[in-house]
One Martini backbone bead per residue (centre of mass of N, CA, C, O) as a GRO file, in nm:
protein
   73
    1MET     BB    1   1.775   0.083   1.284
    2PHE     BB    2   1.536  -0.107   1.325
    3LEU     BB    3   1.344   0.104   1.449
    4ILE     BB    4   1.330   0.290   1.203
    5ASN     BB    5   1.218   0.081   1.004
    6PHE     BB    6   0.964   0.006   1.168
    7LEU     BB    7   0.839   0.294   1.182
    8THR     BB    8   0.820   0.330   0.874
    9LEU     BB    9   0.631   0.094   0.822
   10LEU     BB   10   0.399   0.194   1.002
   11LEU     BB   11   0.355   0.462   0.857
   12GLY     BB   12   0.287   0.337   0.580
   13LEU     BB   13   0.043   0.172   0.677
   14PHE     BB   14  -0.130   0.408   0.793
   15THR     BB   15  -0.140   0.573   0.533
   16ALA     BB   16  -0.277   0.357   0.357
   17SER     BB   17  -0.526   0.323   0.534
   18PHE     BB   18  -0.625   0.614   0.516
   19LEU     BB   19  -0.645   0.637   0.208
   20THR     BB   20  -0.841   0.392   0.162
   21GLN     BB   21  -1.074   0.495   0.347
   22THR     BB   22  -1.114   0.785   0.192
   23LEU     BB   23  -1.094   0.690  -0.141
   24THR     BB   24  -1.273   0.399  -0.177
   25ILE     BB   25  -1.571   0.456  -0.272
   26ASP     BB   26  -1.471   0.412  -0.551
   27LEU     BB   27  -1.369   0.158  -0.752
   28ARG     BB   28  -1.206   0.315  -0.968
   29LEU     BB   29  -1.016   0.458  -0.768
   30SER     BB   30  -0.885   0.201  -0.655
   31PHE     BB   31  -0.763   0.110  -0.923
   32PHE     BB   32  -0.590   0.359  -0.962
   33LEU     BB   33  -0.422   0.325  -0.706
   34LEU     BB   34  -0.311   0.040  -0.772
   35LEU     BB   35  -0.186   0.110  -1.072
   36HIS     BB   36  -0.050   0.427  -1.034
   37VAL     BB   37   0.060   0.506  -0.741
   38PHE     BB   38   0.178   0.244  -0.654
   39PRO     BB   39   0.492   0.067  -0.630
   40PHE     BB   40   0.520  -0.231  -0.806
   41ARG     BB   41   0.826  -0.255  -0.889
   42TYR     BB   42   0.930  -0.350  -0.599
   43ILE     BB   43   0.808  -0.642  -0.622
   44PHE     BB   44   0.911  -0.754  -0.917
   45TYR     BB   45   1.178  -0.620  -0.848
   46SER     BB   46   1.489  -0.553  -0.752
   47PRO     BB   47   1.567  -0.368  -0.496
   48LYS     BB   48   1.763  -0.137  -0.323
   49SER     BB   49   1.541  -0.151  -0.090
   50THR     BB   50   1.391  -0.330   0.157
   51LEU     BB   51   1.207  -0.117   0.281
   52THR     BB   52   1.053  -0.042   0.022
   53SER     BB   53   0.943  -0.325  -0.033
   54CYS     BB   54   0.784  -0.365   0.230
   55ARG     BB   55   0.607  -0.114   0.206
   56SER     BB   56   0.478  -0.185  -0.067
   57LEU     BB   57   0.354  -0.452   0.024
   58LEU     BB   58   0.172  -0.335   0.247
   59ILE     BB   59   0.012  -0.142   0.067
   60THR     BB   60  -0.099  -0.360  -0.123
   61ILE     BB   61  -0.249  -0.528   0.088
   62VAL     BB   62  -0.434  -0.303   0.192
   63CYS     BB   63  -0.566  -0.234  -0.083
   64PHE     BB   64  -0.687  -0.513  -0.143
   65HIS     BB   65  -0.857  -0.526   0.112
   66LYS     BB   66  -1.028  -0.272   0.052
   67LEU     BB   67  -1.131  -0.360  -0.226
   68ILE     BB   68  -1.285  -0.609  -0.129
   69ASN     BB   69  -1.471  -0.459   0.069
   70VAL     BB   70  -1.605  -0.279  -0.147
   71TRP     BB   71  -1.704  -0.512  -0.335
   72LEU     BB   72  -1.884  -0.667  -0.111
   73CYS     BB   73  -2.079  -0.410  -0.024
   0.00000   0.00000   0.00000
């Protein structure tokens, strides 16, 4: 069970990394992705699934990292 959760987290991280690399050419689009597409409610409220919370947190961290890289360049 731990291996399945870990592989799902890695898949979510790689998917978020791919999406943010290909879509955040425009800064407004990256703000749209951060505010509307990714589920922030899992971070601020108690989720039903810890796996969903961890995956959402990883996606959020990756998106903020990509957003900062786009903003600094």
